[in-house]
TIRO-2110 file (N, C-alpha, C; in Angstrom, 1 decimal):
// TIRO-2110
6.6, 6.5, 21.6, N, 1, A
7.9, 7.0, 21.9, CA, 1, A
8.0, 8.4, 21.6, C, 1, A
8.5, 9.2, 22.5, N, 2, A
8.6, 10.7, 22.3, CA, 2, A
9.8, 10.9, 21.3, C, 2, A
9.8, 12.1, 20.6, N, 3, A
10.8, 12.4, 19.6, CA, 3, A
12.1, 12.6, 20.3, C, 3, A
12.2, 13.2, 21.5, N, 4, A
13.5, 13.3, 22.2, CA, 4, A
14.1, 12.0, 22.5, C, 4, A
13.3, 11.0, 23.0, N, 5, A
13.8, 9.7, 23.3, CA, 5, A
14.3, 9.0, 22.0, C, 5, A
13.5, 9.2, 20.9, N, 6, A
13.9, 8.6, 19.6, CA, 6, A
15.3, 9.2, 19.2, C, 6, A
15.4, 10.5, 19.3, N, 7, A
16.7, 11.2, 18.9, CA, 7, A
17.9, 10.7, 19.8, C, 7, A
17.6, 10.6, 21.1, N, 8, A
18.7, 10.1, 22.0, CA, 8, A
19.1, 8.7, 21.6, C, 8, A
18.1, 7.9, 21.3, N, 9, A
18.4, 6.5, 20.9, CA, 9, A
19.1, 6.4, 19.6, C, 9, A
18.7, 7.3, 18.7, N, 10, A
19.4, 7.4, 17.3, CA, 10, A
20.8, 7.8, 17.5, C, 10, A
21.0, 8.8, 18.4, N, 11, A
22.4, 9.3, 18.6, CA, 11, A
23.3, 8.2, 19.2, C, 11, A
22.7, 7.4, 20.0, N, 12, A
23.5, 6.2, 20.6, CA, 12, A
23.6, 5.0, 19.6, C, 12, A
22.9, 5.1, 18.5, N, 13, A
22.9, 4.0, 17.6, CA, 13, A
22.2, 2.8, 18.1, C, 13, A
21.3, 3.0, 19.0, N, 14, A
20.5, 1.9, 19.6, CA, 14, A
21.3, 1.0, 20.4, C, 14, A
22.6, 1.4, 20.8, N, 15, A
23.5, 0.5, 21.6, CA, 15, A
23.0, 0.3, 23.0, C, 15, A
22.3, 1.2, 23.6, N, 16, A
21.9, 1.1, 25.0, CA, 16, A
20.7, 0.3, 25.2, C, 16, A
20.0, -0.1, 24.1, N, 17, A
18.8, -0.8, 24.3, CA, 17, A
18.9, -2.2, 23.7, C, 17, A
18.2, -3.2, 24.3, N, 18, A
18.2, -4.5, 23.7, CA, 18, A
17.2, -4.5, 22.6, C, 18, A
17.2, -5.6, 21.8, N, 19, A
16.2, -5.7, 20.7, CA, 19, A
14.8, -5.7, 21.2, C, 19, A
14.6, -6.4, 22.3, N, 20, A
13.3, -6.5, 22.9, CA, 20, A
12.8, -5.1, 23.3, C, 20, A
13.7, -4.3, 23.9, N, 21, A
13.3, -2.9, 24.3, CA, 21, A
13.0, -2.1, 23.1, C, 21, A
13.8, -2.2, 22.1, N, 22, A
13.5, -1.5, 20.8, CA, 22, A
12.2, -1.9, 20.2, C, 22, A
11.9, -3.2, 20.2, N, 23, A
10.6, -3.6, 19.7, CA, 23, A
9.5, -3.1, 20.5, C, 23, A
9.6, -3.0, 21.8, N, 24, A
8.5, -2.5, 22.7, CA, 24, A
8.3, -1.0, 22.4, C, 24, A
9.5, -0.3, 22.1, N, 25, A
9.4, 1.1, 21.8, CA, 25, A
8.7, 1.3, 20.4, C, 25, A
8.9, 0.3, 19.6, N, 26, A
8.3, 0.4, 18.2, CA, 26, A
6.9, -0.1, 18.2, C, 26, A
6.4, -0.7, 19.2, N, 27, A
5.0, -1.2, 19.2, CA, 27, A
4.1, 0.0, 19.2, C, 27, A
3.3, 0.1, 18.2, N, 28, A
2.5, 1.3, 18.0, CA, 28, A
1.0, 0.9, 17.8, C, 28, A
0.6, -0.3, 18.4, N, 29, A
-0.7, -0.8, 18.2, CA, 29, A
-1.8, 0.2, 18.6, C, 29, A
-1.5, 1.0, 19.6, N, 30, A
-2.5, 1.9, 20.1, CA, 30, A
-2.5, 3.3, 19.4, C, 30, A
-1.6, 3.4, 18.5, N, 31, A
-1.4, 4.7, 17.8, CA, 31, A
-2.6, 5.1, 16.9, C, 31, A
-3.0, 6.4, 17.0, N, 32, A
-4.2, 6.8, 16.2, CA, 32, A
-4.1, 6.5, 14.7, C, 32, A
-2.9, 6.6, 14.1, N, 33, A
-2.8, 6.3, 12.7, CA, 33, A
-3.1, 4.8, 12.4, C, 33, A
-2.6, 3.9, 13.3, N, 34, A
-2.9, 2.5, 13.1, CA, 34, A
-4.4, 2.2, 13.3, C, 34, A
-5.0, 2.9, 14.3, N, 35, A
-6.4, 2.7, 14.5, CA, 35, A
-7.2, 3.1, 13.3, C, 35, A
-6.9, 4.2, 12.7, N, 36, A
-7.5, 4.6, 11.4, CA, 36, A
-7.3, 3.6, 10.3, C, 36, A
-6.0, 3.1, 10.2, N, 37, A
-5.7, 2.2, 9.2, CA, 37, A
-6.5, 0.9, 9.4, C, 37, A
-6.7, 0.4, 10.6, N, 38, A
-7.5, -0.8, 11.0, CA, 38, A
-8.9, -0.5, 10.6, C, 38, A
-9.4, 0.6, 10.9, N, 39, A
-10.8, 0.9, 10.5, CA, 39, A
-11.0, 0.9, 9.0, C, 39, A
-10.1, 1.5, 8.3, N, 40, A
-10.1, 1.5, 6.8, CA, 40, A
-10.0, 0.1, 6.3, C, 40, A
-9.1, -0.7, 6.8, N, 41, A
-9.0, -2.1, 6.4, CA, 41, A
-10.2, -2.9, 6.6, C, 41, A
-10.8, -2.7, 7.8, N, 42, A
-12.1, -3.5, 8.1, CA, 42, A
-13.2, -3.0, 7.1, C, 42, A
-13.3, -1.7, 7.0, N, 43, A
-14.4, -1.1, 6.2, CA, 43, A
-14.2, -1.5, 4.7, C, 43, A
-13.0, -1.4, 4.2, N, 44, A
-12.8, -1.8, 2.8, CA, 44, A
-13.0, -3.3, 2.6, C, 44, A
-12.6, -4.1, 3.5, N, 45, A
-12.8, -5.5, 3.4, CA, 45, A
-14.3, -5.9, 3.4, C, 45, A
-15.1, -5.2, 4.3, N, 46, A
-16.5, -5.4, 4.3, CA, 46, A
-17.2, -5.0, 3.0, C, 46, A
-16.8, -3.8, 2.5, N, 47, A
-17.4, -3.3, 1.2, CA, 47, A
-17.0, -4.1, 0.0, C, 47, A
-15.7, -4.6, -0.1, N, 48, A
-15.3, -5.4, -1.2, CA, 48, A
-16.1, -6.8, -1.1, C, 48, A
-16.3, -7.3, 0.2, N, 49, A
-17.0, -8.5, 0.3, CA, 49, A
-18.5, -8.4, -0.1, C, 49, A
-19.1, -7.2, 0.2, N, 50, A
-20.4, -7.0, -0.2, CA, 50, A
-20.5, -6.9, -1.8, C, 50, A
-19.5, -6.2, -2.3, N, 51, A
-19.4, -6.2, -3.8, CA, 51, A
-19.3, -7.6, -4.4, C, 51, A
-18.5, -8.4, -3.8, N, 52, A
-18.3, -9.8, -4.4, CA, 52, A
-19.6, -10.6, -4.1, C, 52, A
-20.3, -10.3, -3.1, N, 53, A
-21.6, -11.1, -2.8, CA, 53, A
-22.7, -10.7, -3.8, C, 53, A
-22.6, -9.5, -4.4, N, 54, A
-23.7, -9.1, -5.3, CA, 54, A
-23.3, -9.0, -6.8, C, 54, A
-22.0, -9.1, -7.1, N, 55, A
-21.6, -8.9, -8.4, CA, 55, A
-22.1, -9.9, -9.4, C, 55, A
-22.2, -11.2, -8.9, N, 56, A
-22.6, -12.3, -9.8, CA, 56, A
-24.0, -12.1, -10.4, C, 56, A
-24.9, -11.6, -9.6, N, 57, A
-26.3, -11.4, -10.1, CA, 57, A
-26.4, -9.9, -10.5, C, 57, A
-25.9, -9.0, -9.7, N, 58, A
-26.1, -7.6, -9.9, CA, 58, A
-25.4, -7.0, -11.1, C, 58, A
-24.2, -7.6, -11.4, N, 59, A
-23.4, -7.1, -12.6, CA, 59, A
-23.3, -8.2, -13.7, C, 59, A
-24.3, -9.1, -13.7, N, 60, A
-24.3, -10.2, -14.7, CA, 60, A
-23.1, -11.0, -14.7, C, 60, A
-22.5, -11.3, -13.6, N, 61, A
-21.3, -12.2, -13.5, CA, 61, A
-21.7, -13.6, -14.1, C, 61, A
-22.9, -14.0, -13.9, N, 62, A
-23.3, -15.3, -14.4, CA, 62, A
-23.3, -15.4, -15.9, C, 62, A
-23.4, -14.3, -16.6, N, 63, A
-23.4, -14.2, -18.1, CA, 63, A
-22.0, -13.9, -18.7, C, 63, A
-21.0, -13.8, -17.9, N, 64, A
-19.7, -13.4, -18.3, CA, 64, A
-18.8, -14.7, -18.3, C, 64, A
-17.8, -14.7, -19.1, N, 65, A
-16.9, -15.9, -19.1, CA, 65, A
-16.3, -16.1, -17.7, C, 65, A
-16.0, -17.4, -17.4, N, 66, A
-15.4, -17.8, -16.1, CA, 66, A
-14.1, -17.0, -15.8, C, 66, A
-13.3, -16.8, -16.9, N, 67, A
-12.0, -16.1, -16.8, CA, 67, A
-12.2, -14.7, -16.2, C, 67, A
-13.2, -14.0, -16.6, N, 68, A
-13.4, -12.6, -16.1, CA, 68, A
-13.9, -12.6, -14.7, C, 68, A
-14.7, -13.6, -14.3, N, 69, A
-15.2, -13.8, -12.9, CA, 69, A
-14.0, -14.1, -12.0, C, 69, A
-13.1, -15.0, -12.4, N, 70, A
-12.0, -15.3, -11.6, CA, 70, A
-11.1, -14.1, -11.5, C, 70, A
-10.9, -13.3, -12.6, N, 71, A
-10.0, -12.1, -12.6, CA, 71, A
-10.6, -11.1, -11.6, C, 71, A
-11.9, -10.9, -11.6, N, 72, A
-12.5, -9.9, -10.7, CA, 72, A
-12.3, -10.3, -9.3, C, 72, A
-12.6, -11.6, -9.0, N, 73, A
-12.5, -12.0, -7.6, CA, 73, A
-11.0, -11.9, -7.2, C, 73, A
-10.1, -12.3, -8.0, N, 74, A
-8.6, -12.3, -7.7, CA, 74, A
-8.2, -10.8, -7.5, C, 74, A
-8.7, -9.9, -8.3, N, 75, A
-8.3, -8.5, -8.2, CA, 75, A
-8.8, -7.9, -6.8, C, 75, A
-10.0, -8.3, -6.4, N, 76, A
-10.5, -7.8, -5.2, CA, 76, A
-9.7, -8.4, -4.0, C, 76, A
-9.4, -9.7, -4.1, N, 77, A
-8.5, -10.3, -3.1, CA, 77, A
-7.2, -9.7, -3.1, C, 77, A
-6.6, -9.3, -4.2, N, 78, A
-5.3, -8.6, -4.3, CA, 78, A
-5.4, -7.3, -3.6, C, 78, A
-6.5, -6.5, -3.7, N, 79, A
-6.6, -5.2, -3.0, CA, 79, A
-6.7, -5.4, -1.5, C, 79, A
-7.4, -6.4, -1.0, N, 80, A
-7.5, -6.7, 0.4, CA, 80, A
-6.1, -7.1, 0.9, C, 80, A
-5.4, -8.0, 0.2, N, 81, A
-4.1, -8.4, 0.6, CA, 81, A
-3.1, -7.3, 0.6, C, 81, A
-3.2, -6.4, -0.4, N, 82, A
-2.4, -5.2, -0.4, CA, 82, A
-2.6, -4.4, 0.8, C, 82, A
-3.8, -4.2, 1.2, N, 83, A
-4.1, -3.4, 2.4, CA, 83, A
-3.5, -4.0, 3.7, C, 83, A
-3.6, -5.4, 3.8, N, 84, A
-3.1, -6.1, 4.9, CA, 84, A
-1.6, -5.9, 5.0, C, 84, A
-0.9, -6.0, 3.8, N, 85, A
0.5, -5.9, 3.8, CA, 85, A
0.9, -4.5, 4.2, C, 85, A
0.2, -3.5, 3.8, N, 86, A
0.5, -2.1, 4.2, CA, 86, A
0.3, -1.9, 5.7, C, 86, A
-0.7, -2.5, 6.3, N, 87, A
-0.9, -2.4, 7.7, CA, 87, A
0.2, -3.1, 8.5, C, 87, A
0.6, -4.2, 8.0, N, 88, A
1.7, -5.0, 8.7, CA, 88, A
3.0, -4.2, 8.6, C, 88, A
3.3, -3.5, 7.5, N, 89, A
4.5, -2.7, 7.3, CA, 89, A
4.5, -1.6, 8.3, C, 89, A
3.4, -0.9, 8.4, N, 90, A
3.4, 0.3, 9.4, CA, 90, A
3.4, -0.2, 10.8, C, 90, A
2.8, -1.4, 11.1, N, 91, A
2.7, -1.9, 12.4, CA, 91, A
4.0, -2.2, 13.1, C, 91, A
5.0, -2.6, 12.3, N, 92, A
6.3, -3.0, 12.9, CA, 92, A
7.5, -2.3, 12.2, C, 92, A
7.7, -1.0, 12.6, N, 93, A
8.8, -0.2, 12.0, CA, 93, A
10.2, -0.6, 12.5, C, 93, A
10.3, -1.2, 13.7, N, 94, A
11.6, -1.6, 14.2, CA, 94, A
12.1, -2.9, 13.6, C, 94, A
13.2, -2.9, 12.9, N, 95, A
13.7, -4.1, 12.2, CA, 95, A
15.2, -4.0, 11.9, C, 95, A
15.9, -4.0, 13.0, N, 96, A
17.4, -3.9, 12.8, CA, 96, A
18.1, -3.9, 14.1, C, 96, A
19.4, -4.1, 14.1, N, 97, A
20.2, -4.2, 15.4, CA, 97, A
20.3, -2.9, 16.1, C, 97, A
20.2, -1.8, 15.4, N, 98, A
20.1, -0.4, 16.0, CA, 98, A
19.2, 0.4, 15.3, C, 98, A
18.9, 1.6, 15.8, N, 99, A
17.9, 2.5, 15.3, CA, 99, A
18.2, 3.0, 13.9, C, 99, A
19.5, 3.3, 13.6, N, 100, A
19.8, 3.8, 12.3, CA, 100, A
19.7, 2.8, 11.2, C, 100, A
20.1, 1.5, 11.5, N, 101, A
19.8, 0.5, 10.5, CA, 101, A
18.4, 0.2, 10.4, C, 101, A
17.6, 0.2, 11.5, N, 102, A
16.2, 0.0, 11.4, CA, 102, A
15.5, 1.0, 10.5, C, 102, A
15.9, 2.2, 10.7, N, 103, A
15.2, 3.3, 9.8, CA, 103, A
15.6, 3.1, 8.3, C, 103, A
16.9, 2.7, 8.1, N, 104, A
17.3, 2.4, 6.7, CA, 104, A
16.5, 1.3, 6.1, C, 104, A
16.3, 0.2, 6.9, N, 105, A
15.5, -0.9, 6.4, CA, 105, A
14.1, -0.6, 6.2, C, 105, A
13.6, 0.3, 7.1, N, 106, A
12.2, 0.7, 6.9, CA, 106, A
11.9, 1.5, 5.6, C, 106, A
12.9, 2.4, 5.3, N, 107, A
12.7, 3.1, 4.0, CA, 107, A
12.8, 2.2, 2.9, C, 107, A
13.7, 1.2, 2.9, N, 108, A
13.8, 0.2, 1.8, CA, 108, A
12.5, -0.6, 1.7, C, 108, A
11.9, -1.0, 2.8, N, 109, A
10.7, -1.8, 2.8, CA, 109, A
9.5, -0.9, 2.3, C, 109, A
9.5, 0.4, 2.6, N, 110, A
8.5, 1.3, 2.1, CA, 110, A
8.6, 1.5, 0.6, C, 110, A
9.8, 1.6, 0.1, N, 111, A
10.0, 1.8, -1.3, CA, 111, A
9.6, 0.5, -2.1, C, 111, A
9.9, -0.6, -1.5, N, 112, A
9.4, -1.9, -2.2, CA, 112, A
7.9, -2.0, -2.1, C, 112, A
7.3, -1.6, -1.0, N, 113, A
5.9, -1.7, -0.9, CA, 113, A
5.2, -0.7, -1.8, C, 113, A
5.8, 0.4, -2.1, N, 114, A
5.2, 1.4, -3.0, CA, 114, A
5.1, 0.8, -4.4, C, 114, A
6.1, 0.1, -4.8, N, 115, A
6.0, -0.6, -6.1, CA, 115, A
4.9, -1.6, -6.2, C, 115, A
4.9, -2.4, -5.1, N, 116, A
3.8, -3.4, -5.0, CA, 116, A
2.4, -2.7, -5.0, C, 116, A
2.3, -1.6, -4.3, N, 117, A
1.1, -0.9, -4.1, CA, 117, A
0.6, -0.4, -5.5, C, 117, A
1.5, 0.2, -6.2, N, 118, A
1.1, 0.7, -7.5, CA, 118, A
0.7, -0.4, -8.5, C, 118, A
1.5, -1.5, -8.5, N, 119, A
1.2, -2.6, -9.4, CA, 119, A
-0.1, -3.2, -9.0, C, 119, A
-0.4, -3.4, -7.7, N, 120, A
-1.6, -4.1, -7.3, CA, 120, A
-2.8, -3.2, -7.7, C, 120, A
-2.8, -1.9, -7.5, N, 121, A
-3.9, -1.1, -7.9, CA, 121, A
-4.1, -1.1, -9.4, C, 121, A
-3.0, -1.0, -10.2, N, 122, A
-3.2, -1.0, -11.6, CA, 122, A
-3.7, -2.4, -12.1, C, 122, A
-3.2, -3.5, -11.6, N, 123, A
-3.7, -4.8, -12.0, CA, 123, A
-5.2, -4.9, -11.6, C, 123, A
-5.6, -4.4, -10.4, N, 124, A
-7.0, -4.5, -10.0, CA, 124, A
-7.9, -3.7, -10.9, C, 124, A
-7.5, -2.5, -11.2, N, 125, A
-8.4, -1.7, -12.0, CA, 125, A
-8.5, -2.2, -13.4, C, 125, A
-7.4, -2.8, -13.9, N, 126, A
-7.5, -3.4, -15.3, CA, 126, A
-8.4, -4.6, -15.2, C, 126, A
-8.3, -5.5, -14.2, N, 127, A
-9.2, -6.6, -14.1, CA, 127, A
-10.7, -6.2, -14.0, C, 127, A
-10.9, -5.2, -13.2, N, 128, A
-12.3, -4.8, -13.0, CA, 128, A
-12.9, -4.2, -14.3, C, 128, A
-12.1, -3.4, -14.9, N, 129, A
-12.5, -2.8, -16.2, CA, 129, A
-12.7, -4.0, -17.3, C, 129, A
-11.8, -4.9, -17.3, N, 130, A
-12.0, -6.1, -18.2, CA, 130, A
-13.2, -6.8, -17.9, C, 130, A
-13.5, -7.0, -16.7, N, 131, A
-14.8, -7.8, -16.3, CA, 131, A
-16.0, -7.0, -16.9, C, 131, A
-16.1, -5.7, -16.6, N, 132, A
-17.2, -5.0, -17.1, CA, 132, A
-17.3, -4.8, -18.6, C, 132, A
-16.1, -4.9, -19.3, N, 133, A
-16.1, -4.8, -20.7, CA, 133, A
-16.2, -6.1, -21.5, C, 133, A
-16.2, -7.2, -20.7, N, 134, A
-16.2, -8.5, -21.3, CA, 134, A
-17.5, -8.8, -22.1, C, 134, A
-18.5, -8.2, -21.8, N, 135, A
-19.8, -8.5, -22.5, CA, 135, A
-20.2, -7.5, -23.6, C, 135, A
-19.3, -6.5, -23.8, N, 136, A
-19.5, -5.5, -24.8, CA, 136, A
-19.4, -6.1, -26.2, C, 136, A
-20.2, -5.7, -27.1, N, 137, A
-20.1, -6.1, -28.5, CA, 137, A
-19.2, -5.2, -29.2, C, 137, A
-18.0, -5.6, -29.4, N, 138, A
-16.9, -4.7, -29.9, CA, 138, A
-16.9, -4.5, -31.4, C, 138, A
-16.6, -3.3, -31.8, N, 139, A
-16.2, -2.9, -33.2, CA, 139, A
-15.0, -2.1, -33.1, C, 139, A
-14.4, -1.7, -34.2, N, 140, A
-13.2, -1.0, -34.3, CA, 140, A
-13.2, 0.4, -33.6, C, 140, A
-14.3, 1.1, -33.7, N, 141, A
-14.5, 2.3, -33.0, CA, 141, A
-14.4, 2.2, -31.5, C, 141, A
-15.2, 1.2, -31.0, N, 142, A
-15.2, 1.0, -29.5, CA, 142, A
-13.9, 0.5, -29.0, C, 142, A
-13.2, -0.3, -29.8, N, 143, A
-11.9, -0.8, -29.4, CA, 143, A
-10.9, 0.4, -29.3, C, 143, A
-11.0, 1.3, -30.3, N, 144, A
-10.1, 2.5, -30.3, CA, 144, A
-10.4, 3.4, -29.1, C, 144, A
-11.6, 3.7, -28.9, N, 145, A
-12.0, 4.6, -27.8, CA, 145, A
-11.7, 3.9, -26.5, C, 145, A
-12.0, 2.6, -26.3, N, 146, A
-11.7, 1.9, -25.1, CA, 146, A
-10.1, 1.9, -24.8, C, 146, A
-9.4, 1.7, -25.9, N, 147, A
-7.9, 1.6, -25.7, CA, 147, A
-7.4, 2.9, -25.2, C, 147, A
-7.9, 4.0, -25.8, N, 148, A
-7.4, 5.3, -25.4, CA, 148, A
-7.8, 5.6, -23.9, C, 148, A
-9.1, 5.3, -23.6, N, 149, A
-9.6, 5.5, -22.3, CA, 149, A
-8.8, 4.8, -21.2, C, 149, A
-8.6, 3.5, -21.5, N, 150, A
-7.8, 2.7, -20.5, CA, 150, A
-6.4, 3.1, -20.4, C, 150, A
-5.7, 3.5, -21.5, N, 151, A
-4.4, 4.0, -21.5, CA, 151, A
-4.2, 5.2, -20.7, C, 151, A
-5.1, 6.2, -20.9, N, 152, A
-5.1, 7.4, -20.2, CA, 152, A
-5.4, 7.2, -18.7, C, 152, A
-6.4, 6.4, -18.4, N, 153, A
-6.8, 6.1, -17.0, CA, 153, A
-5.6, 5.4, -16.2, C, 153, A
-5.0, 4.4, -16.8, N, 154, A
-3.9, 3.7, -16.2, CA, 154, A
-2.7, 4.7, -16.0, C, 154, A
-2.4, 5.5, -17.1, N, 155, A
-1.2, 6.4, -17.0, CA, 155, A
-1.5, 7.4, -15.9, C, 155, A
-2.6, 8.0, -15.8, N, 156, A
-3.0, 9.0, -14.8, CA, 156, A
-2.9, 8.3, -13.4, C, 156, A
-3.4, 7.1, -13.3, N, 157, A
-3.4, 6.4, -12.0, CA, 157, A
-1.9, 6.2, -11.6, C, 157, A
-1.1, 5.7, -12.5, N, 158, A
0.3, 5.4, -12.1, CA, 158, A
1.0, 6.7, -11.7, C, 158, A
0.8, 7.8, -12.5, N, 159, A
1.4, 9.1, -12.2, CA, 159, A
1.1, 9.6, -10.8, C, 159, A
-0.2, 9.6, -10.5, N, 160, A
-0.6, 10.1, -9.2, CA, 160, A
-0.2, 9.2, -8.0, C, 160, A
-0.3, 7.9, -8.2, N, 161, A
0.1, 7.0, -7.2, CA, 161, A
1.6, 7.1, -6.9, C, 161, A
2.4, 7.2, -8.0, N, 162, A
3.8, 7.4, -7.8, CA, 162, A
4.1, 8.7, -7.1, C, 162, A
3.4, 9.8, -7.5, N, 163, A
3.6, 11.1, -6.9, CA, 163, A
3.3, 11.0, -5.4, C, 163, A
2.3, 10.4, -5.0, N, 164, A
1.9, 10.2, -3.6, CA, 164, A
3.0, 9.5, -2.8, C, 164, A
3.4, 8.3, -3.4, N, 165, A
4.4, 7.5, -2.7, CA, 165, A
5.8, 8.2, -2.7, C, 165, A
6.1, 8.9, -3.7, N, 166, A
7.4, 9.7, -3.7, CA, 166, A
7.4, 10.7, -2.6, C, 166, A
6.2, 11.4, -2.4, N, 167, A
6.1, 12.4, -1.3, CA, 167, A
6.2, 11.7, 0.0, C, 167, A
5.6, 10.6, 0.2, N, 168, A
5.6, 9.9, 1.5, CA, 168, A
7.1, 9.4, 1.8, C, 168, A
7.7, 8.8, 0.8, N, 169, A
9.1, 8.4, 1.0, CA, 169, A
10.0, 9.5, 1.3, C, 169, A
9.8, 10.6, 0.5, N, 170, A
10.6, 11.8, 0.7, CA, 170, A
10.5, 12.4, 2.1, C, 170, A
9.3, 12.4, 2.7, N, 171, A
9.2, 12.9, 4.0, CA, 171, A
10.0, 12.0, 5.0, C, 171, A
9.9, 10.7, 4.9, N, 172, A
10.6, 9.8, 5.8, CA, 172, A
12.1, 10.0, 5.6, C, 172, A
12.6, 10.1, 4.4, N, 173, A
14.0, 10.3, 4.2, CA, 173, A
14.5, 11.6, 4.7, C, 173, A
13.7, 12.7, 4.6, N, 174, A
14.0, 14.0, 5.2, CA, 174, A
14.1, 13.9, 6.7, C, 174, A
13.2, 13.2, 7.3, N, 175, A
13.2, 13.0, 8.8, CA, 175, A
14.5, 12.3, 9.2, C, 175, A
14.9, 11.3, 8.4, N, 176, A
16.1, 10.5, 8.8, CA, 176, A
17.3, 11.5, 8.5, C, 176, A
17.3, 12.2, 7.5, N, 177, A
18.4, 13.1, 7.2, CA, 177, A
18.5, 14.2, 8.3, C, 177, A
17.4, 14.7, 8.7, N, 178, A
17.4, 15.7, 9.8, CA, 178, A
18.0, 15.1, 11.1, C, 178, A
17.6, 13.9, 11.4, N, 179, A
18.2, 13.2, 12.6, CA, 179, A
19.7, 13.0, 12.4, C, 179, A
20.1, 12.7, 11.2, N, 180, A
21.6, 12.5, 11.0, CA, 180, A
22.3, 13.8, 11.1, C, 180, A
21.8, 14.9, 10.6, N, 181, A
22.4, 16.2, 10.6, CA, 181, A
22.4, 16.7, 12.1, C, 181, A
21.3, 16.5, 12.7, N, 182, A
21.2, 17.0, 14.1, CA, 182, A
22.2, 16.3, 15.0, C, 182, A
22.5, 15.0, 14.8, N, 183, A
23.3, 14.2, 15.6, CA, 183, A
24.7, 14.1, 15.0, C, 183, A
25.0, 14.7, 13.9, N, 184, A
26.4, 14.7, 13.4, CA, 184, A
26.8, 13.3, 12.8, C, 184, A
25.8, 12.6, 12.3, N, 185, A
26.1, 11.2, 11.7, CA, 185, A
26.1, 11.4, 10.2, C, 185, A
27.1, 10.8, 9.6, N, 186, A
27.2, 10.9, 8.1, CA, 186, A
26.7, 9.6, 7.5, C, 186, A
END
């Protein structure tokens, strides 16, 4: 959909188009961004699958407790599921009776997905780190150093992920705001 067509439809509040017509306008399966996302999704799924196929012998998964093996597999599956959810979110931006409501719902869905994204990545990194640390012979010094390392790593990860998501959401809200100002909608 061209930006002028989008602005005209926004100005009319989506009243001139049926839901089917709006959905067709929102179909972006051939969009280059979605193609790159699909490629990334396929590539990451293949790489995580390769990792899972060799971790048991390559990273001594057979010598670690079952709990940590399950946590590692679950965290990798969480990352793949997280990527699938993100792809589905971007794939269907039209979700409302008119364009203005649809954009509002889209921002809400992205904000909710941002929280899920950050949580999924933090949980996954913690499970992966726990898996690799599960066979360490611990003493107080190692526990202290490990605790500081993990705390700093998780804090930095949360900070940068939140900053990235805040920027993405801000850009979308600014675009919506500029459409509203341009069309005199409060």
